[in-house]
N, C-alpha and C positions, 0 to 999 in steps of 0.2 A: 463825267466831271465830278459829281458828288455821289457818295454811296447812299444806301438806303437810310441809314441812321441820320446822315446829314440832311437828307431831304425831309425827313420827319421833323427834325429840329427846326429847320427853316420854315416849314409849312405851319408850325404851331407858334412861331415867333411873331409878335406884332410888328408892324412896319416901322414903328419908332425905334423899337429895340433892335430890329434888323439893321437899320441905318447906323445905330450906335456900334454894332459889331463890325460893319464894313468900314465905317469912318469914325474912329475913336475921337471923343470930344477933346477940346483943348483943356488945359489945366483950369481947375475951378477958380473963380474969383474969390476974394476974401469973404464977400457976403455969402456966396454959395458954400464955401467951406464952413462958415459959421452955422449956416442952416443945416448942413449935413451933420455937424457935430451935435447940434441940438436934437436932431432926429435920432442919432445913435444913443445919446444920453437918455432920451425919453424911452426908447426901446429897452435899454438896459434897466432903467428903473422899473418899468412895467414888468419885466421878466422877474426881477428880484421881489417885487411886491406880490407877484403871482405865486412865487415859490414860498415866501416867508410871511405873506400877509402885509397889507399896508399898515404903516405905523402912524398913529394919530398923535403920539407924543413921544417923549424920550422913554427909555425902558423904565418900567415900574420897579418898585422895590422887590416884589416877588420875582420878577424876571432877573433882576440883578443877583438875587440870592441863588437862583437856580444855576446861574452861570458862575457861581463862586466868586463874584466880584463884589467888593465892599460897597455899601450903599452910598458913601460919600465920594467914591472914586468915579471920576468921569474922564473918558478919553479926551485928549485935546481936539478941538474942532476948529476948522478953518472958517474964516469969515466968508459968508456967502451973500451975494446980492439979493437973493430971494430967501427970506427967512423961513418961508414955508417949505424949503427944500429939506429941512431937518426932519420932515415927516417921512421921507423916503428911506427905504431900507438900504438903498445904494449909498447914500450919504453916510449913514451910520456905519455901514460896512467899511467904506473907504477911510472914515475917520479912525476906526479901530486899527485898521491895517497900518495907516501912517503913524499912529501913536504907539505902535508895538516897539518896545525897547530893543527887541532882537533885530530890528531893521534900522537901528541907529547908525548914521554914517560913521565909518571908521575915522574920518577926518578929525573928529572931535578928540581922538586919542592924543593928538599932538598938543592939544591945549590943556591937558590935564595938569592940575597943580597938586604936588604931593601933599599939601596941607588940607585938601578938600577930599575927605574919604568917599563922598558920594559921587564925585567925578571919577574917582578910581573905580567905583562900583559900575558906573555906566559904561566906562571904557572896557571893563572886563566882560560885561554883558554883550557889548557889541562884538567882541572877539570870540564869544562863545566859551569863555573861560570861567564863568561865575558858577559857584555852587553854594549850598546852604551854609557850610562852615565859613567860607570867605565872606558871604553876605553878613553873617553874624559879626564878624570882625569889623566890617565896614560900619555897621550900625553902632557898635560900641565905640569905635574910634570917633564917629560923628558926635556921639553924646559927650565924649571927653572933650572934643573941640568946643562944644557948646558950653560946657562947664568952665573951661579955661578962658572963654570969652567974657566971663564975669557978667552974664546976663542976670537980670533981677530975678527971673523965674526960669528954672531949667525946663520945666514942662512947656512953657511958652516958646522957649528956644527950639525945643524938639518939634513943636507944632509948626513953627514958621519954616523949619528946614524942609518939610515935606518928604523927609527920608522914608517914612513909613509908606506913603503913597507910591514912591518910586520903587520900593522893593515889592510891594503888592502887585504893581503892574508887571514886574518881571515874573512873579509867581504865576499870575494868570496867563501871561503870554507864553511862558514855557510849559504850561500844562501841569505844573506841580501843585496848583491849587485844586486840582480835580479830586484829590484825596488829602488825608491829613498826615501823610508820612513826613512832611516837612516839619511838623511839630514834635517829632521824636527828638530833635536836637533842642533840649530844654533851654540852653543858652540863647539860641536863635529865637525860639518861641517867646521867651520872656522879653527880650529887648525889642522885638518886632511889635509885641502887644503894648509895650510902653509907648512907642511912637503912635500906634493906632489910638490908644486912649488919649494921648495928647492932641491928636488931630481929629478927635471926635468920632472915631470909627469903632466904638465899643460894640455896636450891633453886629458888625462883621465878626468880631471875636465870639459873640454869643451864637452866631450861625455855626461856627466850628464846634463850639461846645455841644450844641443840640445835636449836631450830626454825629458826634462821638457818643452821646447819651443813647442814641438809637440801638447801640450794641449792648446795653445794660442787661437784657435777658440772658446773654451768654454767660454773664457772671453767675447767675443763680441756676444755670443749667449745668455748671461744673461742680465738682465735688467740694463740699465745705472744707476749709482749712488746707486745701491743696495748693501746691505751687502754681498750678494753672490758674486757679481763682485769683491768687495774689497778683499774678502777672496781668490778668484781665482788668482787675481793679485799677492798677497803675496805668495801664494803657488807655482805658476808657476815661479815667478822670484827668489824664494829663492836660488836655486843652484847658479845662477849668482851673486846674492847679497852677498852670503857667499864667493864666489870666489873673488869678489871685495874687501871685507873686508880683506881677507887673502893677497891679492896682495898689498894692500896699508897699511899694518900693520906698526907700528912705526919702523923707521929705513930704510924703503924702499923709493925709489923715486916714485913720483906721476905719472911719465911718463907711467909706466906699467898700472896704473889704467885708464888713458885716452885711451891707446891703446886697453885695454880690452873693454871699453865702445864702441869704434868705431867698434870693431869686433862683439860685440853682436848686435848692430844696423844693421850691415851688414847682419846678419843672418835673420833679419826681413824685408828683402827687399820686401816681398809680402804685407806688411802692409803699410798703409799711414804713413807719418811722425807723424801725431797726434796719430794714433793707437800705433805706436812704443813707443811714449812718455807715453801713458797710461800704457803699460806693464813695461817700465823701469823707470817710473817717480820717484819712491822712490830711486832707485840707482843713478839717475841723481842728485837728491837733496842731497843725501849723499856725492857725489863727489864734488858738489859745496861747501857744508859746510866745507868739509875737506880741500879744496883748500884755502878757506878764512881764516880758523883758523891756518893752518900751516904757511901761509905767507912766503912760500919758505924757511922755516927754516930747511928743511930736508937735511941730508948729501948727498953727491954725486952731480952730475951735475943736473941742472934744467931740466924740461920737454922739449922735443923737440918741435920746433915751429909747425911742421906738426900735431903731436898728440894733442897739445893744441888747435890749430885752429879747428881741426876736432871736438873736444869736444864742443867748443863754438857754432858750427853750429847746434848742437843737443839740445841746451837749448831752451825750448818752450817759446819764447818771446811773443807768443799770449796770454799768461797768464801774467797779469800786474806785479805780484810780481817778476816774473823771469827776467823782464827787468832790475831791480835793481841789481839782481845777475850778469847778463851779464856785466853791467857797472862796477861792483866791480871786476870781473875777468879780464876785460881789463886793470884795474890798475895793475894787478899782472902778466900780460903777460910776458913770460920768455925772449922775445927778443925785442918786440916793445910795451911796456906799453903805455896806452893812457888814458887821463882823459876827452876826448871829450864827450863820451856818459854820463859819470857821471855828468859833468857840465850841459849838456842839461836836464837831468832828475831832478837834484837838483834845477835848475832855475825854472822848472815847479812847483816843490813843493813849492818853495819860493813865487811864484806868486799866485798859486791856492790852496795851502795847500796839506796836505797828502791825497792821493787817498783813498776813502772809499770803502771797500768791501761790496757790497750789496748782501745779501743772507739771507734765512730763516733758514739756518743750525744752529744747536746748537753750532757748532764750530766757529761761526762768531767772537766771542770775541778773541779767540786765533789766528784766522787768521789775524785779524786786528792788534793784537800785533806783529805778525810775520812781517807784512808789515812795521809797525813803526820801528821795530828793523833792518830790511833790510836797510831802507833809512838812519837811523841814523848811522849805521856802514859804509855804503857807503860814507856818508859825512865825517866821521872821516878819512877813508882811503884816500879819495880824497884830503882832506886838507893836510895830511902828504905828499902825492905825490907831490902836487903843491908847497909846501914849499921847498921840496928837489930840485925842478926845478926852484926855485927863482921866482915863479909866485905868488907874494904876494897879488896882487889885487884879483886874482881868489880865492886864499885861504881865504881871508877875506870875500869874497862873500859867500863861502860855510859855513864858521863859523857863519855868520849872520843868515843863514837859520837854522842851528842847534839850535842856541839860541832861535829863534822865535818859532820853532815847537817842539823842544825836550828838553825844559828846565827841565821838570820833570824827564825824563829818565836820563839826564846828572847829576842829583844830587848825584848819587852814587859816592863813592870815586874813583873808578877806572876810570870811564868816566870823572869825574871832573878833575882828574889828567891829563888825556889825553888832555882835552881841554885847561887846563892851560899851558901844554907843548907847544901846538900849538900857544897860544897867545904869549908866551915867544919867540918862534922861529920867530914869525912874526915881533916882535919889536926889534929883535936882529940886 
């Protein structure tokens, strides 16, 4: 009747289990079903805890960083009867799965309103149609919507929109946050970081910056003045440069930009000052140019003296053209402006002429034009400052230098108007 294997099976089966095989039980009662579910849940949790270790709290900042997840980003969690269940890996795992934007129900697509860019973003993510370029357009469109809503503070509106968090969830869930390739699109990187700054997630930006800085040794392993070195400098500095662009966007104080520069240089303490300037030279030049053009016309309080002085210390005055930038910035100092360095340099120009850049580079012409422009604008700014201080003799000395060496450049209407204004002020 039974074969050998069946006999062996039956002989080793307890009587209770044998009866269950011969007479299947009736369907479970609701209480029995609930008990069975609890047993399965407990078993599942124990298995995950065994594989991943029991969780005594929510993920730490270090764990979040290692997963490339912003510190202020938390996956949505469901209300549980037992608050201690948050300690189980199973609950955390399920929460992340359920909060994954890639698993968003497609039913939401029907409710998308054309005027809400982030609903369009979420619908495209659910359909698998989202990419970096489109995400950038959604973020910019959302910012424009916030501006048009006439909020009192655009940054507050960006913070309340949570658009940065939404896009970060997509980057993490889609695996694109595992490397920094998504920052190669500068337009996307800058607008994303603007939202992250507004939402208080600057530390996540610094995580990306430090990750990129780890490749700095590759710069100095390449040949000096080579195209490869130039490319590496741009690629490695890109996350910080985008962060600086986002931090100093129109409407923000320059103080945050100076503080960010000091922090970045602090992370490069293993490099010489000259090497640090090689890495961050482009960003330093950007911040110098922005300072000179804004002329402290930004809203809010001026930069702090400590941050501004720290920035001045990192300007590479070993390079001749940056000496004139430093003199220009001293005229714009937030607490103790000074024309001393400007007068010293302009007197040298008046006596010996404009310094010539000697190089065989094809960029020689543009570099020389840049030098001429630096000196000319330094002279104009110095003359304005001296006139405001009633130092007419020094102002006249500066203007004589400008007429002697920059007559051609001053022929344009804007520059001529500035010079005429200075003359009128002098004789008033």
